[in-house]
C-alpha positions as CSV (number, residue, x, y, z in Angstrom):
1,M,52.9,67.3,1.7
2,N,52.0,69.6,4.1
3,T,49.6,71.7,2.1
4,A,48.0,67.7,2.5
5,T,48.8,67.4,6.4
6,T,46.9,71.2,6.9
7,E,43.6,70.4,4.7
8,M,43.2,66.6,6.3
9,V,42.8,68.9,10.3
10,D,39.6,69.5,11.3
11,Y,40.3,72.8,12.8
12,S,36.8,73.5,14.2
13,P,37.0,72.3,17.6
14,I,40.7,73.1,18.5
15,K,39.7,76.6,17.5
16,A,36.5,76.8,19.8
17,K,39.1,75.2,22.2
18,Q,41.0,77.8,22.1
19,Q,38.6,80.1,21.7
20,A,37.1,79.6,25.3
21,A,40.9,79.2,27.2
22,W,41.5,82.8,26.6
23,A,37.9,84.2,27.5
24,A,39.3,82.6,30.6
25,G,40.8,84.1,33.4
26,D,41.3,87.8,31.9
27,Y,44.3,88.3,29.9
28,A,44.1,91.8,29.7
29,V,45.9,91.9,32.5
30,I,48.7,91.1,31.5
31,G,47.5,92.2,27.9
32,T,48.2,95.9,29.3
33,T,52.1,95.0,30.6
34,L,52.6,94.9,26.5
35,Q,52.1,98.3,25.8
36,L,55.3,99.0,24.3
37,V,55.6,96.1,21.7
38,G,52.0,97.5,19.3
39,E,54.5,101.0,20.5
40,T,57.2,100.1,18.5
41,L,56.0,97.7,16.7
42,C,54.1,101.2,14.7
43,E,57.7,102.4,14.5
44,A,58.9,100.1,12.5
45,L,55.8,99.8,10.5
46,D,56.8,104.3,10.2
47,L,52.4,104.2,10.4
48,R,51.5,107.7,9.2
49,A,48.4,109.5,9.7
50,G,45.1,108.1,8.3
51,Q,46.4,105.1,7.0
52,R,43.9,102.5,6.9
53,V,44.6,100.1,9.8
54,L,44.1,96.2,10.6
55,D,44.8,94.7,14.2
56,V,44.4,91.4,14.4
57,A,43.6,89.1,17.2
58,A,44.4,91.9,18.6
59,G,44.0,91.6,22.5
60,N,43.0,94.2,25.3
61,G,44.5,96.7,21.9
62,N,47.6,97.6,23.1
63,A,48.7,97.9,18.3
64,T,45.3,98.4,18.2
65,L,45.8,101.7,21.2
66,A,49.4,102.3,19.4
67,A,48.2,103.2,15.5
68,A,45.2,105.4,17.1
69,R,46.9,108.1,18.7
70,R,48.7,107.9,15.5
71,W,46.3,109.2,14.0
72,C,46.0,106.2,12.1
73,D,42.1,104.8,10.5
74,V,42.1,101.6,13.0
75,V,40.0,98.7,13.0
76,S,40.8,96.0,15.9
77,T,39.2,93.0,15.7
78,D,40.2,89.6,18.2
79,Y,37.8,85.8,18.6
80,V,37.0,87.0,22.6
81,P,33.9,89.7,22.2
82,A,35.4,90.3,26.3
83,L,38.6,91.6,24.8
84,L,37.4,93.4,22.8
85,E,34.9,95.5,25.2
86,R,38.4,96.1,27.5
87,A,40.6,96.8,24.8
88,K,37.1,99.9,23.8
89,A,36.4,100.8,27.1
90,R,40.4,101.5,26.6
91,A,40.3,103.6,24.0
92,G,37.3,105.3,25.2
93,A,39.2,106.7,27.9
94,E,41.5,107.7,25.9
95,G,39.5,109.5,23.2
96,L,40.5,107.3,20.2
97,A,38.0,106.8,17.1
98,V,38.6,103.4,16.9
99,R,36.2,100.5,14.7
100,F,36.1,97.0,16.6
101,E,34.6,94.4,15.1
102,Q,34.5,90.0,16.3
103,A,36.9,88.2,13.4
104,D,38.6,85.2,12.9
105,A,41.6,85.5,11.7
106,E,41.4,83.0,9.6
107,N,38.4,84.4,7.7
108,L,38.5,87.7,7.9
109,Q,35.5,89.8,6.9
110,F,37.3,92.3,4.3
111,E,38.0,92.8,1.0
112,D,41.2,92.1,-0.5
113,G,43.8,94.8,-0.3
114,A,41.2,97.1,2.0
115,F,44.2,98.2,4.5
116,D,48.0,99.8,3.9
117,A,49.2,98.0,6.7
118,V,48.4,94.7,8.9
119,L,49.5,94.3,12.3
120,S,49.3,91.4,15.1
121,T,51.5,91.1,18.4
122,F,51.3,88.0,20.4
123,G,48.1,87.4,18.6
124,V,47.7,84.9,14.8
125,M,50.8,83.6,16.0
126,F,48.2,80.9,18.0
127,T,46.1,80.8,15.1
128,P,46.1,76.9,14.4
129,N,45.9,77.0,10.7
130,Q,49.0,79.4,9.9
131,E,49.0,79.3,6.6
132,R,45.1,80.0,6.4
133,A,45.7,83.0,8.3
134,A,48.6,84.1,6.7
135,A,47.5,84.3,4.2
136,E,44.0,86.3,5.2
137,L,46.2,88.1,6.8
138,A,48.6,89.3,2.7
139,R,45.4,89.0,1.0
140,V,43.3,91.7,3.0
141,C,46.7,93.7,3.3
142,K,47.0,96.1,-0.3
143,P,50.0,95.3,-2.6
144,G,52.7,97.1,-1.5
145,G,51.5,97.2,1.9
146,K,52.5,96.6,5.0
147,I,52.4,93.5,7.5
148,G,54.1,93.9,11.5
149,L,54.5,90.9,13.3
150,A,55.9,90.7,17.2
151,N,55.6,86.9,17.6
152,W,57.5,85.1,21.0
153,T,60.7,83.7,19.7
154,P,61.3,79.2,20.1
155,S,63.5,79.9,23.2
156,S,62.4,83.2,24.5
157,F,60.5,82.7,28.3
158,I,57.6,82.6,26.6
159,G,58.4,79.4,24.4
160,E,59.3,77.6,27.1
161,L,56.2,78.3,29.2
162,F,53.6,76.8,26.2
163,K,56.6,74.1,26.1
164,L,56.0,73.4,29.8
165,M,52.8,73.1,29.9
166,G,52.8,71.4,27.0
167,R,54.0,68.4,28.8
168,Y,51.4,68.1,31.5
169,I,48.1,68.8,28.6
170,A,50.0,67.1,24.8
171,P,49.5,70.1,22.2
172,P,45.8,69.5,19.0
173,P,47.7,67.2,16.5
174,G,48.6,68.2,13.9
175,V,48.8,71.4,15.6
176,K,52.1,73.7,14.1
177,S,54.2,75.5,17.4
178,P,52.6,79.1,17.9
179,S,56.3,80.3,18.4
180,L,57.7,79.5,14.5
181,W,56.3,82.3,13.6
182,G,58.9,83.9,15.7
183,T,61.6,82.6,12.6
184,E,62.0,84.2,10.4
185,E,62.4,81.3,8.4
186,R,58.7,80.2,9.3
187,L,58.0,83.6,7.9
188,R,59.4,83.3,4.6
189,E,57.4,80.3,4.1
190,L,54.1,81.4,5.1
191,F,54.1,84.8,2.8
192,G,56.7,83.0,0.7
193,S,56.5,85.0,-3.2
194,R,54.0,87.9,-2.3
195,I,57.2,88.9,0.4
196,A,58.9,92.1,-1.6
197,S,61.0,93.0,2.3
198,L,61.0,91.5,5.6
199,Q,63.1,92.5,8.7
200,A,62.9,90.8,11.6
201,P,65.1,92.5,14.0
202,R,64.7,90.4,17.7
203,R,63.1,92.2,21.0
204,N,62.6,92.6,24.6
205,H,60.0,92.8,25.9
206,M,60.8,93.0,30.5
207,F,58.9,91.0,32.3
208,R,58.7,93.0,35.7
209,Y,56.4,92.0,38.7
210,R,57.2,91.2,41.9
211,S,59.4,87.8,42.7
212,A,58.2,84.9,40.3
213,R,55.3,83.1,42.9
214,H,53.9,87.6,42.0
215,W,54.2,86.2,38.4
216,L,53.1,82.3,38.2
217,D,49.7,84.0,40.7
218,T,49.5,86.1,38.1
219,F,49.4,84.1,35.2
220,R,47.5,81.3,37.0
221,T,44.7,83.4,37.7
222,Y,44.2,85.5,34.6
223,Y,45.9,84.4,31.9
224,G,43.9,82.0,30.1
225,P,45.7,79.5,28.4
226,M,47.1,78.4,32.1
227,N,44.0,79.5,33.3
228,R,43.1,76.3,31.7
229,A,45.9,74.1,31.3
230,F,45.7,73.7,35.4
231,A,42.4,73.2,35.4
232,A,42.6,70.5,33.7
233,V,45.4,68.7,35.5
234,D,44.5,67.1,39.6
235,A,45.5,68.4,42.6
236,G,49.9,67.1,42.3
237,R,49.8,67.5,39.0
238,Q,48.4,71.0,39.5
239,E,51.9,71.7,42.1
240,A,54.4,70.0,39.6
241,L,52.7,72.0,37.8
242,A,53.1,75.5,39.4
243,E,56.3,74.4,40.9
244,D,58.6,73.7,36.7
245,L,56.7,76.8,35.9
246,L,59.1,78.6,39.5
247,A,61.5,77.2,38.8
248,L,62.0,78.4,34.4
249,A,61.2,82.0,35.8
250,R,63.8,81.6,38.4
251,R,65.7,80.4,35.3
252,F,65.4,83.5,32.9
253,N,65.2,85.8,35.9
254,T,68.3,88.6,35.5
255,A,67.0,89.9,39.0
256,D,69.9,89.9,42.3
257,D,66.9,91.7,44.6
258,G,63.9,89.0,45.3
259,T,62.2,90.8,42.0
260,L,61.5,89.2,39.0
261,V,62.6,91.1,35.8
262,V,62.7,88.5,32.7
263,P,63.7,89.1,29.3
264,G,60.7,87.9,27.5
265,E,62.4,87.3,23.6
266,Y,60.9,88.0,21.0
267,L,60.7,88.9,16.8
268,E,59.8,92.5,14.9
269,A,59.1,91.7,11.4
270,V,58.2,94.2,9.3
271,I,57.2,92.3,6.1
272,R,56.4,94.9,3.0
273,L,54.1,92.9,0.4
274,R,54.0,93.3,-3.7
């Protein structure tokens, strides 16, 4: 039944709206603060020099740069050209050799088994057709290769953020929650018999901002999905959304000195394929 439902959904307009959302603002401002996640994921994968690595929905290149620093042969992809340009600038500044290509995570242009490892940090989880995206990750990874994913969990700060925004802007019908990728159960559903082994510990990325208001102002300006959510509602709803987001940030805040320190739980998954 799930397969039939997936096939009935027309994902093209959904993907077009998503692409516009991620192109809004300047995600690189947010993405750069997540660099440590790319580094720890590459360590979890035990990447080796010379391995062929694909970063899918790479954003501004956190996992890309981490893999390139380990002397891997890296191809970095995203469907937002502006983000690839920001990643390219970062690689150039560090003198890292990376190949950049625009690509759709649900329809990758690479041959079967072309890569030793396939990565995605907070990227592929947002594809509307989850089954198709998972199949593509597995297809381009060689037998015995590894898929490394960092995905926000459903109960995490970001998971709750998307639930909150969904109360103001309804998600597209027929599209599953992105945060399902942050559960081992869903990953086993998506990759099924292709899994030889799966390790999926929960980690925390610490969001650190000057205050809850500073966090909101930064995300509202630069984080595409939130930027578009505010743009889609009237002034009164904007004020209510802002207050709800501030309340969410304060609920998760562990700092007691006026700053914001929020643990952002995510699943660090390493899948070895058969």
